[in-house]
C-alpha positions as CSV (number, residue, x, y, z in Angstrom):
1,M,9.2,-22.0,-4.5
2,R,10.9,-24.8,-6.4
3,Y,13.9,-26.8,-5.3
4,L,16.2,-29.0,-7.4
5,V,16.5,-32.6,-6.1
6,F,19.4,-34.6,-7.4
7,T,19.2,-38.4,-7.7
8,F,22.2,-40.3,-8.9
9,I,21.9,-43.5,-11.0
10,T,24.8,-45.7,-10.1
11,S,25.3,-47.4,-13.5
12,M,29.0,-48.1,-13.3
13,P,31.4,-46.8,-13.9
14,V,29.9,-43.2,-14.3
15,L,27.3,-41.4,-12.1
16,F,24.5,-39.8,-14.1
17,P,22.5,-37.1,-12.2
18,C,18.7,-37.1,-12.8
19,I,17.0,-33.7,-12.0
20,M,13.5,-33.6,-10.6
21,L,11.5,-30.5,-9.6
22,S,9.9,-30.5,-6.2
23,E,7.4,-27.8,-5.3
24,E,6.9,-26.4,-1.8
25,P,3.3,-27.1,-0.7
26,I,1.0,-24.1,-1.1
27,R,-1.2,-23.3,1.8
28,K,-3.9,-20.8,2.7
29,P,-2.7,-17.7,4.7
30,R,-3.2,-17.6,8.4
31,M,-3.7,-14.6,10.6
32,D,-0.2,-14.8,11.9
33,D,1.0,-14.3,8.3
34,T,-0.6,-10.8,8.4
35,I,0.9,-7.5,9.7
36,R,-1.0,-4.7,11.3
37,A,-1.3,-1.4,9.4
38,N,-2.0,1.8,11.4
39,I,-3.0,4.8,9.3
40,Y,-3.9,8.3,10.3
41,A,-4.8,11.0,7.9
42,D,-6.0,14.7,8.1
43,N,-8.6,14.2,6.9
44,A,-9.0,11.0,4.9
45,F,-7.1,8.5,2.7
46,R,-7.2,5.6,0.3
47,L,-4.5,2.9,0.7
48,Y,-3.3,0.5,-2.0
49,V,-0.8,-2.3,-1.5
50,N,0.7,-4.0,-4.5
51,G,-2.0,-2.5,-6.7
52,E,-4.9,-3.6,-4.5
53,L,-7.2,-1.3,-2.5
54,V,-6.8,-2.5,1.1
55,A,-8.2,0.3,3.2
56,V,-10.4,3.4,2.9
57,D,-10.9,6.0,5.7
58,S,-14.5,5.5,6.6
59,I,-14.8,8.9,8.4
60,Q,-14.2,11.7,5.9
61,F,-13.7,14.6,8.4
62,V,-14.3,14.4,12.2
63,P,-12.7,13.0,14.2
64,H,-9.2,12.5,12.8
65,N,-9.5,8.8,13.2
66,V,-6.9,6.0,13.1
67,V,-7.7,3.1,10.8
68,S,-6.1,-0.2,11.7
69,V,-6.3,-3.2,9.3
70,D,-4.5,-6.5,8.9
71,I,-2.8,-7.0,5.5
72,L,-0.8,-9.7,3.8
73,P,2.6,-8.3,2.7
74,A,4.5,-9.4,-0.3
75,Y,7.9,-8.0,-1.2
76,P,8.9,-6.0,-3.0
77,M,5.9,-4.2,-1.7
78,T,4.4,-1.2,-3.5
79,I,2.4,1.2,-1.3
80,A,0.3,3.9,-2.9
81,V,-1.9,6.4,-1.0
82,M,-4.3,9.2,-1.8
83,G,-4.2,11.8,1.0
84,I,-7.3,14.0,1.2
85,D,-7.8,17.2,3.1
86,N,-11.4,18.1,3.7
87,A,-11.7,21.0,1.3
88,D,-14.4,22.3,-1.1
89,S,-13.4,21.2,-4.6
90,L,-14.2,24.7,-6.0
91,T,-12.7,26.9,-3.3
92,G,-10.1,24.7,-1.5
93,M,-11.6,25.9,1.8
94,E,-13.6,24.2,4.6
95,Y,-16.1,25.0,7.3
96,A,-18.6,26.4,4.9
97,N,-15.8,28.2,3.0
98,T,-14.7,30.1,6.1
99,N,-11.3,28.5,6.8
100,I,-8.2,27.3,5.0
101,G,-7.5,23.8,6.3
102,D,-4.4,21.7,6.4
103,G,-3.3,18.1,5.7
104,G,-1.1,15.4,7.1
105,F,-0.6,11.7,6.7
106,I,1.3,9.1,8.7
107,L,1.5,5.3,8.4
108,K,3.2,2.4,10.2
109,F,3.1,-1.3,9.3
110,G,3.9,-4.2,11.6
111,D,6.9,-5.1,9.6
112,G,8.6,-1.7,10.4
113,T,7.5,0.1,7.3
114,V,7.0,3.8,8.1
115,T,6.3,7.1,6.3
116,S,9.2,9.4,5.7
117,S,10.6,11.9,3.2
118,N,11.8,9.0,1.1
119,W,8.2,8.5,-0.1
120,K,7.3,10.1,-3.5
121,V,4.5,12.7,-3.7
122,K,2.4,14.4,-6.4
123,V,-0.1,17.2,-5.9
124,I,-3.5,16.7,-7.5
125,S,-5.6,19.6,-6.1
126,S,-4.4,22.8,-4.6
127,G,-6.2,25.9,-3.3
128,P,-7.2,28.6,-2.5
129,L,-4.4,29.9,-4.8
130,N,-1.9,32.1,-3.0
131,G,-4.0,31.6,0.1
132,D,-6.5,34.2,-1.2
133,S,-9.7,33.4,0.8
134,S,-11.5,36.5,-0.5
135,N,-11.5,35.2,-4.0
136,P,-10.8,31.5,-3.6
137,R,-9.8,29.4,-6.6
138,V,-8.3,25.9,-7.1
139,V,-6.0,24.2,-9.5
140,N,-6.7,20.6,-10.3
141,N,-4.3,18.2,-12.0
142,S,-5.5,15.1,-13.8
143,L,-5.2,11.9,-11.8
144,P,-2.4,9.8,-13.4
145,E,-3.8,6.5,-14.9
146,D,-2.9,3.5,-12.8
147,W,-1.0,5.6,-10.3
148,Y,-1.5,3.0,-7.6
149,T,-0.2,0.0,-9.5
150,V,3.1,-1.8,-9.2
151,D,4.4,-1.0,-12.6
152,F,3.6,2.8,-12.5
153,V,6.7,4.9,-13.0
154,D,6.9,7.8,-10.5
155,R,10.5,8.9,-11.2
156,D,9.4,12.4,-12.0
157,W,7.5,12.8,-8.7
158,G,9.1,14.8,-5.9
159,N,9.9,13.6,-2.4
160,A,7.4,14.1,0.4
161,R,8.1,16.6,3.1
162,E,8.2,15.7,6.7
163,F,6.2,17.7,9.3
164,S,6.3,17.7,13.0
165,E,3.5,16.5,15.3
166,E,3.0,20.1,16.4
167,E,2.5,21.2,12.8
168,V,-0.1,18.6,12.0
169,G,-1.9,18.6,15.3
170,P,-3.2,15.0,15.5
171,K,-6.2,14.4,17.7
172,E,-6.6,11.9,20.6
173,P,-7.0,8.5,18.7
174,F,-3.5,9.0,17.2
175,F,-1.8,8.7,20.6
176,E,-3.5,5.4,21.3
177,H,-1.7,3.6,18.4
178,D,1.8,2.7,17.5
179,F,3.4,5.2,15.1
180,E,6.9,5.0,16.6
181,G,9.5,5.9,14.0
182,A,7.0,7.1,11.4
183,K,6.9,10.8,10.2
184,F,4.0,12.9,9.2
185,I,4.3,13.6,5.5
186,W,2.6,15.8,2.9
187,S,3.6,17.9,-0.1
188,D,5.6,21.1,0.4
189,D,2.4,23.0,1.3
190,I,0.5,21.4,4.0
191,R,-2.2,24.2,4.0
192,L,-3.0,24.7,0.3
193,D,-2.4,21.3,-1.2
194,N,-5.7,19.4,-0.6
195,I,-5.3,16.1,-2.5
196,V,-1.9,14.5,-2.8
197,L,-0.7,11.1,-3.9
198,F,2.1,9.1,-2.2
199,R,4.1,6.1,-3.4
200,T,6.9,4.0,-2.1
201,V,8.4,0.6,-2.7
202,V,9.6,-1.6,0.3
203,P,12.2,-4.0,-1.2
204,S,12.3,-6.4,1.7
205,P,10.8,-6.6,5.2
206,P,12.4,-3.8,7.4
207,D,12.3,-6.2,10.4
208,G,14.3,-8.8,8.5
209,R,11.6,-11.5,9.0
210,E,11.0,-13.8,6.0
211,R,7.3,-14.1,5.1
212,P,5.4,-16.3,2.6
213,D,4.3,-14.6,-0.7
214,F,0.6,-15.3,-1.1
215,R,0.1,-13.5,-4.4
216,G,-1.7,-15.4,-7.0
217,L,-3.8,-17.5,-4.7
218,N,-6.7,-17.3,-7.2
219,D,-4.6,-19.5,-9.5
220,V,-4.3,-22.3,-7.0
221,V,-6.8,-25.2,-7.1
222,P,-7.0,-28.3,-4.8
223,Q,-5.9,-31.7,-6.2
224,Q,-6.4,-35.3,-5.1
225,G,-4.2,-36.2,-2.3
226,G,-4.4,-32.9,-0.6
227,G,-1.8,-31.2,-2.7
228,R,-2.2,-28.0,-4.8
229,S,-0.9,-26.9,-8.1
230,R,-0.9,-23.7,-10.1
231,V,-3.3,-23.5,-13.0
232,R,-2.9,-20.8,-15.7
233,G,-5.6,-19.7,-18.0
234,S,-9.3,-19.5,-17.7
235,R,-9.9,-22.4,-20.1
236,E,-7.9,-24.8,-17.8
237,K,-9.9,-23.6,-14.8
238,Q,-13.1,-24.2,-16.6
239,K,-12.0,-27.8,-17.5
240,I,-11.3,-28.5,-13.9
241,R,-14.6,-27.1,-12.7
242,S,-16.5,-29.1,-15.3
243,R,-14.9,-32.4,-14.0
244,K,-16.2,-31.7,-10.4
């Protein structure tokens, strides 16, 4: 963040302002700059924040586990999620093709960000079509390019649908974590839609707390005197490395 510092030269009889740019010191993030993210999916998920992959469900099916990670927020914050129901890619069924499963996703960040029907959703894989388990077939849509990035346009996506706790049926680990205020979401069909994408943009911290923006830390290099400056371009970086 840059501030304008005004210095007045008192050459009589007129004051002439001289403008100098002062840059706020750049520091490394600390753990107290992070927020906790609690994520629960039936059955699995991939979570992106501001275009970067920050968490992947490490257990694809059983149990329905909660994943908790610490993340560095930066606002406006783009959140993108792939929700995955455990279904055969050819039949849309599970348990050795004997059962039609269901989905469900819920998220809460330590800044107050929660899942709701305000999130956008797009169905990628659905089946068995019409719930026909005797002749199961699926429909797969292509994955949109760069769907998880900040600049991706999702205006033609629909809104997620909220589901009750009873409809999703979360297992024990869910109740040991803070999801207060968050809603279970999915597409309109929690049973037949097996892979769905979610997106939302959080314009500012819901809890009102100002936080440093640590994006672009790879463009910061130490300088003599303990200060830091931003360097743009790989050539400039190479010059600095060559002088060390």
